[in-house]
MARPAFI-220718 format. One record per residue: residue in three letters; x, y, z of N, C-alpha, C, O, CB in turn. Coordinates in pm, whole numbers. Glycine has a CB too. Layout:
N
NODE  res      nX      nY      nZ     caX     caY     caZ      cX      cY      cZ      oX      oY      oZ     cbX     cbY     cbZ
NODE  ALA       X       Y       Z       X       Y       Z       X       Y       Z       X       Y       Z       X       Y       Z
...
This chain:
172
NODE  res      nX      nY      nZ     caX     caY     caZ      cX      cY      cZ      oX      oY      oZ     cbX     cbY     cbZ
NODE  MET    5899   10068   14620    5842   10129   14500    5772   10023   14428    5814    9908   14413    5948   10197   14410
NODE  GLU    5639   10082   14376    5533    9986   14321    5526   10030   14152    5489   10143   14119    5368   10010   14413
NODE  THR    5560    9942   14065    5527    9971   13925    5400    9958   13892    5337    9854   13914    5594    9897   13840
NODE  HIS    5344   10074   13827    5200   10085   13790    5194   10058   13636    5099    9996   13588    5137   10234   13829
NODE  LEU    5286   10100   13567    5274   10113   13427    5405   10084   13374    5501   10141   13426    5223   10247   13383
NODE  HIS    5426    9994   13266    5526    9975   13204    5529    9952   13057    5420    9918   13013    5574    9893   13262
NODE  GLY    5617    9961   12977    5605    9932   12842    5725    9981   12766    5833   10003   12821    5482    9988   12790
NODE  ARG    5701    9998   12625    5806   10030   12532    5737   10159   12458    5615   10171   12442    5847    9896   12427
NODE  THR    5833   10250   12417    5786   10370   12343    5749   10345   12200    5694   10427   12126    5890   10476   12347
NODE  GLN    5790   10211   12164    5739   10160   12015    5611   10148   12014    5540   10171   11916    5789   10026   11966
NODE  PHE    5568   10107   12135    5408   10072   12166    5335   10195   12189    5238   10221   12118    5384    9977   12299
NODE  MET    5372   10275   12286    5313   10399   12334    5425   10493   12332    5510   10492   12421    5247   10387   12476
NODE  PRO    5428   10585   12223    5514   10702   12222    5518   10780   12347    5421   10778   12422    5474   10788   12117
NODE  LEU    5635   10858   12377    5678   10914   12486    5578   11050   12504    5532   11083   12613    5836   10941   12470
NODE  PRO    5555   11119   12384    5448   11240   12400    5330   11188   12439    5276   11257   12526    5417   11323   12271
NODE  ASP    5262   11078   12403    5119   11024   12454    5117   10988   12576    5013   11005   12638    5065   10913   12388
NODE  LEU    5234   10928   12642    5252   10896   12772    5253   11013   12868    5182   11028   12967    5369   10824   12780
NODE  LEU    5347   11093   12820    5352   11222   12909    5201   11296   12909    5150   11338   13013    5474   11333   12844
NODE  GLN    5151   11303   12804    5019   11362   12801    4915   11316   12890    4845   11389   12960    4970   11350   12680
NODE  TRP    4910   11169   12882    4826   11088   12971    4854   11101   13115    4760   11103   13195    4839   10950   12937
NODE  LEU    4995   11112   13160    5026   11159   13288    4985   11285   13349    4948   11304   13465    5142   11160   13293
NODE  ALA    4998   11380   13241    4956   11513   13295    4822   11518   13282    4775   11588   13372    5017   11631   13231
NODE  GLN    4723   11465   13191    4588   11491   13198    4519   11388   13321    4403   11406   13358    4526   11467   13044
NODE  ASN    4590   11299   13368    4532   11216   13463    4597   11272   13613    4568   11223   13722    4567   11051   13422
NODE  ARG    4671   11360   13596    4730   11415   13723    4796   11319   13813    4772   11306   13933    4629   11480   13799
NODE  LYS    4885   11250   13740    4955   11131   13810    5066   11180   13893    5113   11292   13869    5013   11026   13707
NODE  THR    5110   11111   13985    5207   11149   14080    5304   11026   14075    5253   10915   14086    5143   11180   14226
NODE  GLY    5428   11037   14059    5523   10905   14039    5645   10958   13958    5666   11071   13913    5443   10770   13949
NODE  ASN    5723   10840   13950    5845   10858   13873    5841   10791   13735    5798   10676   13727    5963   10805   13950
NODE  LEU    5874   10843   13649    5866   10788   13500    6023   10763   13458    6096   10855   13421    5786   10908   13387
NODE  LEU    6064   10630   13470    6209   10605   13463    6201   10548   13300    6117   10467   13261    6275   10483   13598
NODE  VAL    6314   10613   13211    6313   10585   13072    6452   10518   13037    6554   10582   13062    6286   10717   12988
NODE  ASP    6461   10395   12982    6587   10345   12952    6596   10314   12806    6519   10232   12756    6616   10229   13035
NODE  CYS    6691   10375   12733    6710   10359   12587    6818   10267   12553    6893   10231   12644    6739   10486   12523
NODE  CYS    6835   10223   12437    6966   10150   12407    7099   10233   12435    7200   10183   12485    6966   10108   12254
NODE  THR    7087   10356   12400    7201   10426   12414    7218   10514   12537    7327   10557   12576    7214   10498   12304
NODE  GLU    7120   10533   12584    7092   10638   12726    7033   10548   12815    6929   10489   12787    6977   10781   12707
NODE  GLU    7095   10531   12927    6999   10475   13050    6967   10568   13172    7034   10667   13202    7067   10347   13117
NODE  GLY    6875   10531   13227    6849   10590   13355    6805   10746   13345    6862   10830   13415    6977   10573   13442
NODE  MET    6707   10780   13261    6647   10915   13253    6526   10906   13340    6450   10810   13330    6611   10959   13104
NODE  GLY    6507   11004   13426    6382   10983   13505    6312   11132   13498    6384   11232   13500    6417   10928   13670
NODE  LEU    6170   11141   13489    6087   11247   13480    6010   11219   13644    5969   11110   13684    5981   11239   13326
NODE  TYR    6007   11326   13705    5924   11286   13826    5822   11396   13828    5845   11516   13816    6011   11275   13971
NODE  PHE    5686   11328   13846    5559   11392   13837    5478   11398   13993    5471   11313   14082    5472   11307   13722
NODE  GLU    5424   11530   13983    5319   11555   14108    5212   11613   14054    5218   11723   13999    5367   11650   14228
NODE  GLU    5108   11545   14063    4962   11574   13995    4983   11619   13841    4927   11720   13798    4877   11706   14081
NODE  GLY    5056   11548   13771    5058   11564   13614    5173   11679   13590    5195   11708   13472    4895   11617   13548
NODE  ASN    5234   11734   13674    5354   11835   13669    5464   11772   13684    5480   11688   13773    5355   11939   13768
NODE  ILE    5562   11807   13595    5713   11788   13634    5773   11848   13722    5800   11966   13699    5790   11808   13548
NODE  ILE    5812   11792   13843    5896   11861   13942    6029   11829   13957    6090   11882   14050    5846   11849   14059
NODE  PHE    6099   11737   13869    6228   11732   13869    6267   11620   13748    6191   11536   13700    6277   11700   14017
NODE  VAL    6391   11641   13719    6427   11541   13620    6575   11486   13642    6664   11560   13685    6411   11604   13477
NODE  SER    6593   11377   13616    6732   11329   13635    6771   11253   13499    6689   11225   13411    6743   11229   13769
NODE  SER    6912   11225   13496    6972   11157   13387    7108   11115   13449    7166   11185   13532    6984   11251   13252
NODE  ARG    7159   10988   13401    7290   10937   13428    7396   10991   13328    7516   10971   13346    7286   10785   13425
NODE  LYS    7343   11067   13211    7425   11094   13084    7500   11224   13154    7452   11299   13238    7324   11128   12923
NODE  GLU    7624   11228   13097    7719   11330   13129    7664   11457   13096    7613   11482   12987    7846   11312   13064
NODE  GLY    7677   11544   13201    7621   11699   13169    7465   11708   13171    7416   11812   13127    7670   11752   13011
NODE  GLN    7380   11606   13218    7253   11627   13213    7206   11595   13360    7089   11568   13388    7189   11546   13101
NODE  ARG    7309   11601   13454    7253   11577   13606    7232   11735   13651    7317   11817   13618    7378   11482   13723
NODE  PHE    7127   11768   13718    7099   11914   13732    7190   12002   13780    7203   12114   13730    6999   11935   13805
NODE  GLY    7270   11955   13892    7356   12040   13946    7489   12070   13839    7549   12177   13828    7395   11977   14085
NODE  ASP    7519   11937   13761    7628   11971   13655    7573   12081   13542    7647   12157   13479    7674   11823   13575
NODE  PHE    7433   12074   13528    7383   12142   13415    7372   12301   13470    7387   12396   13392    7235   12072   13362
NODE  LEU    7349   12315   13580    7365   12463   13657    7505   12516   13634    7527   12621   13574    7340   12454   13828
NODE  ALA    7595   12443   13683    7739   12481   13669    7785   12510   13514    7833   12616   13475    7828   12362   13731
NODE  GLU    7765   12416   13450    7780   12418   13295    7731   12553   13228    7786   12621   13140    7694   12298   13232
NODE  THR    7615   12569   13294    7549   12698   13215    7567   12825   13276    7504   12927   13251    7398   12687   13201
NODE  GLY    7683   12808   13380    7702   12951   13442    7620   12996   13554    7639   13106   13605    7679   13050   13344
NODE  CYS    7522   12909   13599    7420   12955   13698    7504   12965   13846    7491   13057   13927    7283   12840   13704
NODE  ILE    7581   12864   13857    7643   12854   13997    7793   12785   13961    7821   12741   13850    7540   12749   14113
NODE  GLU    7870   12786   14060    8005   12724   14050    7991   12577   14089    7906   12526   14162    8112   12798   14144
NODE  LYS    8099   12518   14022    8076   12340   14056    8101   12315   14178    8027   12237   14238    8171   12231   13981
NODE  GLU    8207   12372   14240    8244   12344   14377    8119   12386   14488    8106   12328   14595    8385   12429   14408
NODE  THR    8033   12492   14445    7914   12508   14497    7810   12413   14501    7748   12388   14605    7873   12597   14449
NODE  VAL    7787   12354   14383    7705   12242   14356    7739   12132   14440    7655   12082   14515    7711   12204   14221
NODE  THR    7853   12092   14431    7903   11967   14509    7866   12024   14670    7783   11954   14726    8094   11929   14476
NODE  GLN    7898   12098   14719    7876   12131   14850    7726   12159   14888    7689   12141   15004    7959   12243   14878
NODE  SER    7639   12203   14789    7501   12217   14826    7438   12090   14809    7354   12055   14892    7431   12319   14748
NODE  VAL    7471   12013   14708    7416   11867   14700    7455   11794   14856    7360   11749   14920    7501   11776   14555
NODE  LEU    7555   11786   14900    7580   11745   15038    7515   11815   15149    7466   11745   15238    7712   11752   15061
NODE  GLU    7507   11941   15156    7438   12006   15250    7279   11983   15253    7216   11982   15359    7471   12141   15232
NODE  SER    7226   11968   15143    7085   11934   15127    7055   11802   15157    6945   11771   15205    7040   11959   15000
NODE  ARG    7149   11718   15131    7125   11573   15186    7131   11569   15345    7046   11509   15411    7242   11469   15125
NODE  LYS    7229   11630   15397    7257   11625   15526    7137   11686   15618    7104   11632   15724    7387   11694   15543
NODE  PHE    7078   11798   15569    6938   11850   15605    6817   11775   15562    6707   11790   15616    6921   11981   15550
NODE  ASN    6843   11688   15456    6712   11624   15420    6620   11708   15351    6501   11699   15381    6644   11575   15536
NODE  ILE    6657   11787   15265    6570   11860   15199    6624   11872   15054    6741   11853   15021    6549   11990   15270
NODE  CYS    6526   11905   14973    6534   11889   14813    6650   12005   14774    6649   12120   14817    6364   11926   14726
NODE  PHE    6742   11954   14691    6842   12045   14636    6802   12160   14587    6859   12262   14625    6910   11993   14544
NODE  THR    6707   12167   14504    6645   12313   14469    6597   12401   14585    6626   12520   14598    6519   12297   14377
NODE  GLN    6520   12330   14670    6485   12424   14780    6603   12463   14859    6600   12574   14912    6382   12365   14873
NODE  TYR    6699   12395   14874    6825   12419   14959    6890   12554   14870    6915   12660   14927    6939   12262   14966
NODE  LEU    6908   12536   14752    6966   12666   14671    6856   12776   14677    6900   12887   14648    7002   12631   14502
NODE  MET    6757   12773   14701    6650   12891   14729    6664   12934   14869    6675   13054   14893    6493   12844   14705
NODE  ASP    6663   12834   14975    6660   12875   15107    6808   12940   15128    6815   13018   15224    6623   12750   15207
NODE  GLU    6910   12922   15065    7019   12960   15078    7052   13087   14992    7165   13135   14992    7092   12856   15058
NODE  GLN    6956   13134   14926    6943   13240   14840    7083   13256   14744    7142   13362   14723    6911   13369   14931
NODE  MET    7118   13128   14695    7202   13108   14587    7141   13141   14445    7203   13204   14359    7245   12970   14594
NODE  LEU    7018   13096   14431    6934   13091   14304    6801   13133   14331    6763   13101   14444    6928   12954   14243
NODE  ASN    6714   13198   14260    6591   13221   14259    6502   13110   14201    6544   13027   14120    6578   13335   14198
NODE  LYS    6381   13115   14246    6286   12988   14190    6269   13018   14023    6265   12922   13945    6109   12987   14278
NODE  GLU    6259   13142   13979    6242   13156   13844    6369   13099   13753    6350   13033   13651    6216   13304   13820
NODE  LEU    6490   13130   13802    6607   13085   13745    6608   12927   13748    6635   12865   13645    6727   13147   13819
NODE  LEU    6580   12863   13862    6578   12736   13871    6477   12645   13779    6501   12533   13735    6558   12719   14000
NODE  THR    6363   12720   13763    6247   12682   13688    6296   12673   13553    6281   12572   13484    6128   12779   13701
NODE  ASP    6362   12793   13507    6393   12818   13360    6522   12684   13341    6521   12610   13243    6459   13011   13329
NODE  ALA    6602   12675   13427    6715   12574   13405    6652   12427   13417    6694   12339   13342    6841   12596   13521
NODE  LEU    6565   12403   13497    6505   12269   13481    6423   12232   13398    6412   12113   13366    6454   12235   13568
NODE  THR    6337   12344   13339    6270   12309   13190    6349   12312   13079    6309   12265   12973    6163   12400   13150
NODE  ASN    6490   12377   13096    6571   12364   12962    6637   12216   12969    6645   12138   12875    6698   12492   12947
NODE  LEU    6674   12200   13076    6735   12043   13111    6629   11948   13086    6660   11843   13030    6785   12019   13275
NODE  ALA    6516   11968   13116    6404   11847   13072    6379   11853   12919    6344   11749   12865    6245   11869   13151
NODE  ARG    6393   11959   12849    6379   11951   12699    6481   11890   12634    6464   11837   12525    6365   12074   12638
NODE  ILE    6601   11893   12696    6741   11819   12622    6716   11698   12670    6742   11610   12588    6907   11870   12665
NODE  ILE    6675   11660   12772    6648   11491   12789    6530   11435   12753    6519   11312   12753    6656   11443   12926
NODE  LEU    6425   11519   12717    6320   11464   12631    6375   11466   12477    6353   11363   12413    6180   11554   12648
NODE  MET    6431   11551   12422    6477   11535   12300    6556   11411   12271    6541   11337   12174    6547   11641   12273
NODE  ASP    6655   11398   12382    6744   11270   12367    6657   11152   12374    6697   11054   12310    6858   11257   12481
NODE  ILE    6546   11140   12439    6464   11021   12450    6390   10995   12311    6386   10886   12254    6360   11039   12570
NODE  LEU    6328   11119   12264    6247   11126   12156    6320   11074   12028    6265   11020   11932    6199   11265   12142
NODE  GLN    6455   11101   12042    6541   11056   11915    6573   10907   11910    6617   10856   11807    6681   11133   11911
NODE  GLN    6553   10840   12019    6561   10691   12033    6459   10600   11963    6347   10637   11996    6551   10660   12172
NODE  ALA    6454   10500   11881    6393   10436   11806    6299   10356   11910    6182   10341   11875    6483   10364   11713
NODE  ASP    6333   10311   12015    6274   10239   12123    6333   10233   12255    6447   10195   12279    6259   10118   12087
NODE  CYS    6233   10281   12353    6281   10293   12482    6191   10213   12598    6069   10229   12598    6289   10444   12510
NODE  LYS    6240   10148   12672    6158   10077   12799    6121   10212   12887    6200   10305   12910    6270    9949   12904
NODE  PHE    5992   10204   12928    5953   10300   13035    5885   10217   13179    5832   10106   13175    5834   10409   12961
NODE  ARG    5899   10277   13264    5827   10237   13397    5784   10329   13477    5873   10403   13519    5899   10165   13478
NODE  PHE    5658   10353   13521    5619   10445   13614    5577   10379   13746    5485   10298   13761    5512   10526   13557
NODE  THR    5667   10431   13848    5648   10375   13991    5602   10490   14090    5617   10609   14062    5789   10309   14048
NODE  THR    5551   10449   14193    5500   10543   14310    5555   10465   14428    5582   10345   14421    5324   10567   14320
NODE  PRO    5569   10534   14531    5546   10677   14550    5695   10747   14527    5805   10692   14520    5480   10708   14707
NODE  LEU    5664   10868   14518    5787   10973   14531    5845   10987   14649    5772   10980   14748    5755   11105   14499
NODE  HIS    5975   11009   14664    6031   11040   14794    5974   11167   14827    5924   11236   14739    6183   11044   14799
NODE  ASP    5978   11209   14965    5919   11296   15022    5997   11439   14972    5943   11547   14947    5917   11259   15171
NODE  ILE    6130   11408   14968    6237   11510   14964    6223   11589   14801    6252   11705   14775    6400   11424   14993
NODE  ILE    6175   11493   14715    6157   11540   14581    6018   11608   14568    6005   11703   14491    6172   11421   14480
NODE  ARG    5919   11565   14637    5779   11614   14638    5786   11765   14686    5721   11855   14634    5683   11521   14737
NODE  GLU    5880   11782   14803    5894   11907   14861    5951   12015   14770    5958   12131   14810    5975   11893   14976
NODE  GLY    5992   11979   14652    6074   12077   14575    5988   12181   14531    5869   12151   14523    6145   12016   14455
NODE  PRO    6027   12320   14494    5943   12417   14478    5909   12417   14330    5833   12510   14303    5997   12541   14530
NODE  ILE    5942   12340   14227    5948   12378   14090    5835   12269   14038    5835   12147   14048    6111   12366   14020
NODE  ARG    5737   12360   13976    5625   12280   13881    5636   12338   13725    5637   12455   13685    5451   12312   13944
NODE  ILE    5645   12206   13650    5646   12251   13494    5535   12176   13444    5509   12059   13475    5789   12218   13404
NODE  ASN    5469   12253   13363    5340   12178   13316    5399   12106   13198    5460   12159   13104    5203   12279   13273
NODE  ALA    5370   11960   13218    5419   11856   13127    5369   11875   12986    5443   11862   12888    5379   11719   13177
NODE  SER    5238   11907   12977    5194   11924   12841    5234   12028   12769    5228   12013   12647    5072   11928   12833
NODE  HIS    5279   12144   12816    5336   12256   12747    5486   12222   12700    5533   12260   12593    5331   12382   12843
NODE  LEU    5551   12147   12792    5684   12109   12802    5694   12012   12676    5791   12031   12602    5720   12041   12947
NODE  ILE    5618   11925   12647    5622   11811   12543    5590   11877   12421    5666   11866   12325    5522   11689   12571
NODE  MET    5477   11948   12412    5444   12026   12296    5557   12123   12235    5582   12134   12114    5325   12106   12333
NODE  ASP    5618   12186   12333    5733   12304   12283    5855   12205   12250    5931   12236   12159    5783   12437   12423
NODE  THR    5873   12093   12320    5998   12000   12266    5974   11957   12144    6063   11967   12059    6031   11874   12347
NODE  VAL    5846   11899   12109    5825   11836   11980    5796   11943   11874    5785   11902   11758    5709   11733   11988
NODE  CYS    5785   12054   11894    5778   12165   11821    5944   12217   11784    5986   12237   11670    5686   12273   11909
NODE  LYS    6009   12230   11889    6156   12253   11861    6224   12138   11775    6296   12168   11679    6234   12266   12000
NODE  MET    6200   12014   11808    6256   11918   11716    6215   11924   11579    6296   11909   11487    6232   11794   11758
NODE  ASP    6089   11945   11561    6035   11975   11418    6100   12087   11339    6127   12075   11220    5889   12011   11426
NODE  GLU    6127   12207   11417    6195   12313   11382    6335   12297   11335    6377   12339   11227    6190   12391   11481
NODE  MET    6410   12224   11437    6544   12173   11396    6533   12077   11268    6605   12102   11171    6610   12095   11520
NODE  GLU    6468   11994   11266    6463   11898   11144    6421   11966   10999    6463   11926   10891    6354   11780   11179
NODE  ARG    6334   12070   11018    6330   12153   10894    6441   12253   10871    6459   12293   10756    6205   12227   10891
NODE  ASP    6518   12298   10972    6632   12349   10935    6755   12294   10870    6831   12352   10792    6661   12392   11022
NODE  ARG    6763   12147   10926    6863   12061   10889    6834   12025   10741    6930   12000   10668    6868   11939   10983
NODE  LYS    6692   12021   10688    6675   11976   10564    6672   12089   10475    6680   12069   10354    6563   11897   10554
NODE  LEU    6662   12205   10521    6684   12320   10461    6833   12352   10417    6865   12394   10306    6635   12415   10546
NODE  ALA    6904   12330   10504    7037   12333   10497    7106   12231   10379    7191   12258   10294    7082   12301   10637
NODE  GLU    7045   12119   10403    7104   12018   10317    7068   12047   10155    7145   12024   10062    7047   11871   10368
NODE  SER    6943   12100   10145    6882   12117   10019    6962   12248    9950    6957   12267    9829    6715   12138   10038
NODE  THR    7038   12339   10046    7100   12445    9981    7256   12406    9948    7334   12485    9895    7086   12574   10073
NODE  VAL    7287   12279    9984    7429   12264    9979    7462   12209    9825    7578   12186    9791    7481   12159   10102
């Protein structure tokens, strides 16, 4: 892995970094380490998010699918093992085996990406590192999320939540 860009979100805010990666159609892995959360990854291909990862409990994609009722936990565990055995992307395996369709997987990954981004954006300062190349297994995944739309949607959602929080406090 070769590091092409690294820094701190205090200097380059994550929304700006994500917009830059999207606009410049970058391909690689953006790893973000915060004081309270470690090991959150956003995987890009030509500026689109193709996968997300986190070490935080409940934010691993298979766990997220199970917790949201998309698939049974035992099926997730077996599918991860099978996808590794056949050396194919987990999401592609789920589609190939007709366990979940592309639309449902895209929605779930988008929701998880939004949760991970919200966690990162709530941190005062995080370290980031953008590396290449991506593993072929990740590149072969079927999901593409527009990073610009995701970051805009996430920031708007956070503003809405803050506005609702302030409104609730003012009525107490």
